[in-house]
C-alpha positions, 0 to 999 in steps of 0.5 A: 485467463480462466476467469471472466468479469461475469464470474464476480458479483454485479458491481464488483470493481476491478482496478489497478494501483500505483503510488506517487513517488514510484511513478510521477517523477519527484523532480517535477512541478515544484515538489519538495524534498522527501525523506526518500530522496535523502534515503536514496542518496545515502550509500547502501540504502537503495540498489545502485542509489536509484531514486524517484526524480524521474521514475516513469515520468507519469507527471507528464505522461498520465494521459497516456497511462490512463488511456491504458487503464481505459483500454483494459476496461478497469473500473477504478484507479487507485493512486496516491497524492504526494504530501511534499508535492502539495506542501513542499515543507510539509506545512505552510505554503501550498505549491499550487502546481501540485494541487493543479496537477492532482486536479488535472489528473482527477478530471482525466480519469473521470473523462475516461469513465474511471473512478478515482480512488485516492490514497493520501500518503504512500510513504514520501514524507516531506524532509522538513517534517522528518527533521522534526521527528516525522512519524515518531512525533505526535504532532504529525497527526495534526500536520497530516490532518492539515494536509488532508484538508488542503488536498481533499478540499481541492479534489475530494468532491470527485473522489470515488473513495479515499484511504488515508495511509497505505500500509501502516506496517511499512510506514512504521515498523519496516522503516523504524525497526527493520530500517529497510525503508526511509527514514532507515531507523532501527530503534524499537522506541521509534518503531512503537511510537511510529506504529501508534502515530500512523494510526492516530494520523489515519483517524485524524484524516478520517475525521477531517474528511468527514468534516468535508462531507466526504464518504466512502472512506476506508483503511488499507492494511498490508497483511502477510500470512504467518506460519510456524516452521514446525509444530513446536510450541516455540515456533507457533508462538513465533508465528503469532508474534509476527502476526501480532505486530505485522497484521493484528496491531493495525487492524486491532487498533482501528477496528477493536480500539486495542492492541494485541496483548502478545505485543505489550512486553516488547512494544508497551514500554515504548508506546507514547504516554497515554496512548490508550486515550487515542483510540476514539480517534484511531477507531473512527468508523470506516466505510470499507476495509482494504487488504494488500496481500502478496505472500506468507512467511515462515517463522521459528523462535530465536534467542535474540532480543524481542520479538524473539523470532526469525524467518526461515525460507519456505518451500513454495515457489517464489516471485522475483522478490523471493516471496512465496506464492501462497494464494490460500493466505489471501482467502484466509485473510479475507475470512479472518478480517471479516470475522474478527475485525471489519464485520459486514463492511465491504472488503477490497483487495487494494493490492495484489500482484507479483514481481517478475523478471520480464523482458521484451521479446519480439515486441511482446512481454510474455509473463505467464507467471504473472497470469498464473499468479493473478488466476490463483489469487482470483480463485481465492477471492471467488472462494471467499465470496462463495462462502459469504465474505463481502468482497467488493473489488480487486486492484492489481499492483501495479499498472506500471513497472516502477521505482520499487523503493530500496530495490530501485528499478530492477523488480518489475510488478507492472502489467505494463513494461516500462523501459526506464531509459526511453520510458516506452510503455509496452503492455505485457501479456498479463495486461492483455489477459486481464483486458480479455477477462474484463470484457467477458 
């Protein structure tokens, strides 16, 4: 690794990130059913119908995994809590086993000198709430606020930082318009309502945590750079439309208390009644802004229904996911976010990484592609810092190979290889390279 810790400002935080359903094993500890359990059980939704009932068995192996975090020299660990583990029905009776688990997990991090950075929700909605309309039902903001109070009432006193919801675009548009994630809907009305309600739930949770006396609260937004396929006006408009509903809708709601005008023709008729009245909650002040960044996409106009565009294959090298490797997009997003949305707030790169077809060879897992990916994206971070952007930390996705949602267990994002038959952990060369970087 060409970088070293001392290349970054004093106090800059390095971390690794995971999510509950992807690693814990949802079949343990009294967790309730989620819409991901039933989505995976439906033929055609997930590769080989794979599910998260065992995953990486982090529920039982978290101390081993935290030893890996500590040995690498990470400052922080970004994890998520499972709503259905704490409240099996989404409301009502608390599963004390779930609260106890997150209590133990928090203490195990602190014992190792690692800062706990929680995300309240990373996509696994309790099935009982999905039955009531899930993210299309405005009441979910109150349900989420109640969950926030229960889980943060137990562990909030020891959190370094908290964000309510990971990647609102995935929770809403990808899951309710594209249909690629649970609940697997393809309905513009459902998507528009979910997009608004996920932000309303975000703001509600921020208010609850402020009421608990908590600080260092932020929002985490997944961003994908959007370029036109050519110089035509139609392609530029297509790229702007994608940028609008993927990136600007969520940042705009939180930081500007407004949605992009370019989206109103398509989404406006389907947003919930009196949606404009919710912006004071949605726009609750934050202490930092988190950006998840992986790739860019290229777009041209389409004659189909709204949003009237289609993606075309770009020319750049790609990861195992088929995503273009475009570190310049991370630099552009940092600069644009600070300039147009978050201002002087600290910016954290809360996820960045790549899937690669990693295999064990002679007891090692060589992954030079991942090392190169990390290096070029850290180049982008350093460039932004040099130009005055308030970037305060960088989290790699992910600590472990894990359950990659609709793609099952075949896409490997981890710094640590997991054999999904034996659950053996093997640090990859990228883990060793990061460890070396953080020691310098």
